C-alpha positions in Angstrom: 114.1 89.7 97.2 116.7 85.7 96.4 115.0 83.7 94.5 113.2 80.8 95.6 115.3 78.1 97.0 113.4 75.2 94.5 116.7 74.1 94.2 120.5 74.2 95.6 121.8 77.7 96.1 125.4 78.9 96.8 126.1 81.6 98.7 129.6 83.2 98.0 130.8 86.8 98.7 129.2 89.5 97.0 125.9 87.8 98.2 127.3 88.0 101.7 128.9 91.1 101.6 125.9 92.5 103.3 125.1 90.1 105.8 128.5 89.4 107.5 128.7 89.4 111.6 125.1 88.7 111.5 124.2 85.4 112.6 123.0 82.5 110.1 119.7 82.4 110.6 119.3 86.1 110.9 121.1 86.7 107.7 119.4 83.4 105.8 115.9 85.4 106.5 117.2 89.0 105.9 118.3 87.3 102.1 115.4 86.2 101.2 112.5 87.9 103.7 110.2 85.7 102.1 110.7 83.1 104.3 110.8 83.3 108.6 113.2 83.4 110.6 112.3 79.9 112.5 112.3 78.4 109.1 115.8 78.7 108.0 116.6 77.7 112.0 114.8 74.4 111.1 117.1 73.9 107.8 119.5 74.5 109.4 118.6 72.1 112.4 118.4 69.5 109.4 121.8 69.6 108.1 119.7 72.0 104.8 122.2 74.5 105.4 125.8 74.2 105.5 128.8 76.6 105.9 131.9 75.4 103.5 130.7 72.3 103.5 129.9 71.4 106.8 126.4 71.5 109.3 126.7 74.3 111.9 124.6 76.2 114.0 121.7 78.9 113.7 124.2 81.1 115.3 127.2 80.7 114.3 128.4 84.5 112.6 128.8 85.0 108.7 132.2 85.9 107.6 133.3 86.6 104.4 135.3 84.2 102.9 132.4 81.8 103.8 130.4 79.9 101.2 126.7 79.3 102.3 125.0 76.4 100.7 121.3 75.9 100.9 120.0 72.7 99.9 115.2 72.8 99.6 113.8 71.2 102.4 111.3 67.9 100.9 107.8 69.9 100.8 105.5 67.8 103.2 102.4 66.7 101.0 99.7 67.0 102.4 96.1 65.3 101.3 92.5 66.6 102.8 90.2 63.4 103.9 86.5 63.8 104.0 85.7 64.4 108.0 82.3 63.7 109.6 81.8 67.1 111.4 79.0 68.5 111.7 78.4 71.8 109.6 76.4 75.4 110.3 74.9 75.5 106.6 73.2 79.1 106.0 72.4 78.0 101.9 72.8 75.0 99.7 72.8 74.7 96.1 74.0 73.3 93.1 76.5 75.8 92.7 77.3 76.9 96.5 77.9 75.9 99.6 77.3 79.5 102.1 78.7 77.8 106.3 78.6 79.7 109.7 82.6 79.0 110.6 82.7 78.6 114.1 85.4 80.0 116.2 89.0 78.2 116.2 87.9 76.0 112.9 90.7 76.4 110.3 89.8 76.8 106.9 91.8 74.3 104.9 94.8 72.0 105.8 98.0 73.2 106.7 101.6 72.5 108.1 99.5 72.5 112.6 96.2 71.9 110.6 96.3 68.2 109.1 92.6 67.6 110.0 89.4 68.6 111.5 88.8 71.8 109.5 86.3 73.2 107.2 87.9 71.5 103.9 87.3 68.1 106.0 83.7 69.0 106.9 82.5 70.1 103.8 84.3 67.2 102.0 82.2 64.7 104.6 78.9 66.4 103.2 79.4 66.9 99.3 81.5 64.1 98.4 82.9 64.8 95.1 80.4 67.7 94.5 83.3 70.6 95.2 85.0 72.7 92.7 89.8 71.6 92.2 90.5 75.0 90.8 92.6 75.4 94.2 93.9 71.6 94.2 92.6 68.9 96.5 93.7 71.0 99.9 91.5 73.6 99.0 88.7 72.1 97.1 85.6 74.4 97.0 87.6 77.4 99.1 87.4 80.9 97.2 88.3 82.6 100.0 89.4 82.4 103.1 89.0 83.9 107.2 90.8 83.6 110.0 90.7 80.7 112.1 89.6 82.5 115.2 87.1 85.0 113.2 83.5 83.4 113.0 80.9 83.7 110.3 79.9 83.6 106.9 81.7 81.8 103.7 81.4 80.8 100.5 81.9 77.2 99.1 82.2 76.5 95.5 80.7 73.0 94.4 81.4 73.1 90.9 84.3 75.0 89.1 82.2 77.6 86.9 80.9 78.9 90.6 84.6 79.2 91.6 85.6 81.4 88.5 82.5 83.6 89.2 82.8 84.0 92.5 87.2 84.8 92.3 86.1 87.7 89.7 83.6 88.9 91.4 86.4 88.6 94.7 89.1 89.8 92.7 86.1 93.4 91.2 86.2 94.2 94.7 82.0 93.8 93.9 81.2 90.7 96.7 79.8 92.3 99.9 81.4 91.8 102.9 80.7 93.4 106.2 81.7 91.9 110.1 80.7 92.5 112.9 83.2 93.6 115.8 84.4 94.5 119.2 87.3 97.1 119.7 89.2 98.1 122.4 88.7 101.9 123.2 86.0 104.4 122.3 86.7 105.2 118.3 85.6 108.8 118.0 84.1 109.0 114.7 80.7 107.8 113.8 82.6 106.8 110.7 84.9 106.8 108.8 87.3 104.7 106.4 91.4 103.6 106.4 92.9 103.1 103.8 96.6 102.7 104.3 97.8 99.0 102.0 98.5 95.6 104.1 102.1 93.9 103.7 104.0 91.3 105.7 106.5 92.9 108.6 109.6 93.4 108.0 110.2 92.9 112.1 107.3 89.7 112.5 106.6 87.7 109.3 104.1 86.4 111.2 102.1 89.0 111.2 101.1 91.6 109.0 101.5 95.9 108.8 100.5 98.8 107.4 102.7 101.0 105.0 105.1 97.3 104.6 107.8 96.9 102.3 106.0 94.9 100.0 102.4 96.1 100.6 98.9 95.6 98.3 96.0 97.7 98.6 94.3 97.8 101.4 90.5 100.0 102.4 88.0 98.9 105.3 85.4 101.2 105.7 83.2 101.4 109.4 80.7 102.2 111.5 80.0 103.1 114.9 77.6 100.5 116.2 77.1 101.3 120.0 79.6 102.8 122.6 80.5 100.5 126.3 83.3 102.1 129.2 85.9 101.2 127.2 85.5 99.4 124.2 83.7 99.9 121.1 80.7 97.8 119.0 81.4 98.1 114.8 80.7 97.1 111.7 83.5 96.8 108.6 82.9 97.2 105.3 85.7 95.5 103.2 86.6 97.4 100.1 89.9 94.6 100.2 90.1 91.5 101.6 94.1 91.2 102.9 95.0 88.7 105.2 94.3 90.4 108.8 93.0 93.4 106.7 90.6 94.4 109.9 92.6 93.6 112.5 95.7 95.6 112.0 93.6 98.2 110.1 91.8 98.8 113.8 95.5 98.4 115.4 97.3 100.8 113.3 94.6 103.4 114.6 95.1 102.8 117.7 91.7 100.3 118.6 93.1 96.6 118.4 90.1 94.0 118.4 89.5 92.5 122.2 91.0 89.2 122.0 93.2 89.9 119.6 96.7 89.2 121.3 99.0 89.4 117.5 97.8 93.2 117.2 96.4 93.9 120.6 97.3 93.4 124.7 98.3 89.6 125.2 96.1 89.5 128.5 92.5 90.0 127.8 89.8 90.4 130.7 87.2 88.3 128.6 89.8 85.1 128.6 88.4 85.1 124.6 90.0 83.0 122.6 91.2 85.3 119.6 90.0 88.0 118.4 85.8 89.3 118.8 85.5 89.3 115.0 81.9 87.9 113.1 82.2 87.7 109.3 78.1 88.3 109.5 76.7 89.3 105.9 78.0 87.7 102.9 76.5 89.1 99.2 77.3 88.5 95.6 75.5 87.7 92.1 74.7 84.3 92.1 77.0 82.7 89.7 73.9 80.5 87.5 71.8 82.8 87.6 73.6 86.4 87.8 71.5 87.8 90.7 71.8 89.6 94.1 71.8 87.1 96.6 72.9 88.4 100.5 72.7 85.5 103.8 73.7 86.3 106.9 75.2 84.5 109.9 74.0 84.9 113.4 76.2 86.2 116.3 78.0 83.4 118.1 76.9 82.9 121.9 79.7 84.0 122.9 79.7 87.8 120.9 76.0 87.9 122.6 77.4 87.3 126.1 80.5 90.1 125.5 77.6 92.4 124.4 75.6 92.0 127.4 78.2 91.9 130.0 80.1 94.7 128.8 79.9 98.0 130.3 77.6 100.6 129.1 
């Protein structure tokens, strides 16, 4: 993979040889797959990519004699400010808070989601009593769940607790159990999906099994109830890769109900994203080493689905 563009980078004959004939935006995304094609389109449009010293368009076709210059775009500094947003707190002490994250809430500020995140809410609730290890954008955040996934999440109030929990996550000793509804009838009552996950080569916004730069990923599953065309399931994570349950279930032909990214684009039940809930979180408490476990009740929309889905 090419080096990160954090200083002016010039691409000439040798670097361009395998890219000749490609559109400029596609060529750059193939040269450095760590960034999306849309990212390079933005760089081209705003003049941070020059071909032979001149600004051009994304559909420009690369020729052997070209010289391409890339200038890094200014980094947009994000900040997180306290916001008085209600929190569903399952447990709280001097070291940790366990929150039940609602559907649609992003965990921390990011481009496109500058505020109204879980971090903004936690900052208001805790004032300045949050771990600082992950910086000003992610104070207290030691792990995440997707925007449309609901359920239990650990927030750390100090650096000692953060380091302890982070080590437990690294060692795969945190007990994380999810509930979900998938499309189709899963044949086996129990099973394990052991398939590495990495960034998709075809769509950089998605993850995929057995991608080029994959990391090991293991999901254990159990069928809780079978319905007509759907299966209500429990998932236990051994690892915690991005979109892990969603990608693993889609890879065996059973995407999560409502997941338009890895499943059908249309859902008959007008859902907001995947039907996935982080129900149980268990870990050794960072202060006394005793095992503690917390349960986040299923959200109303999920309970309603279980009632109306045909048996």
